[in-house]
C-alpha positions in Angstrom: 0.0 0.0 0.0 1.1 3.5 -0.6 1.1 6.4 1.8 -1.8 8.3 0.4 -3.8 10.8 2.4 -7.5 10.1 2.8 -8.3 12.9 0.3 -5.8 11.5 -2.3 -7.2 8.0 -2.0 -10.8 9.2 -2.2 -10.1 11.3 -5.3 -8.3 8.4 -7.0 -11.2 6.0 -6.1 -13.7 8.5 -7.6 -11.6 8.5 -10.8 -11.5 4.7 -10.9 -15.3 4.5 -10.4 -15.8 7.0 -13.2 -13.7 4.9 -15.6 -15.5 1.7 -14.7 -18.9 3.4 -15.1 -18.0 4.9 -18.5 -17.0 1.6 -19.9 -14.9 1.2 -23.0 -12.2 -0.7 -21.2 -11.1 -4.2 -21.8 -11.9 -6.9 -19.3 -8.3 -6.9 -18.2 -8.3 -3.1 -17.7 -11.6 -3.3 -15.8 -10.2 -6.0 -13.5 -7.1 -3.9 -12.8 -9.3 -0.9 -12.1 -11.5 -2.9 -9.8 -8.5 -4.2 -7.9 -7.1 -0.7 -7.5 -10.5 0.5 -6.3 -10.5 -2.2 -3.7 -7.1 -1.1 -2.5 -8.2 2.5 -2.3 -11.4 1.6 -0.5 -9.2 -0.2 2.2 -7.0 2.9 2.5 -10.0 5.1 2.9 -11.6 2.8 5.5 -8.4 2.7 7.5 -8.2 6.5 7.6 -11.9 6.6 8.8 -11.4 3.8 11.4 -8.3 5.6 12.8 -10.2 8.9 13.0 -13.0 7.2 14.8 -10.6 5.5 17.2 -9.0 8.9 17.9 -12.3 10.5 18.6 -13.4 7.7 20.9 -10.1 7.9 22.8 -10.4 11.6 23.2 -13.8 11.2 24.8 -12.6 9.1 27.6 
């Protein structure tokens, strides 16, 4: 995994989704985009989970 910020990962994920929705890619390209999208979704979820944990820790 790369060291992307949440905003970078989310923006790239949005681009991946746009490409998949627009079509015009080969099956191989679509699979690669899907896999990258999965990686980016994991990165975003980690950022959100860490933020939630920090907020919970700050409360008490």
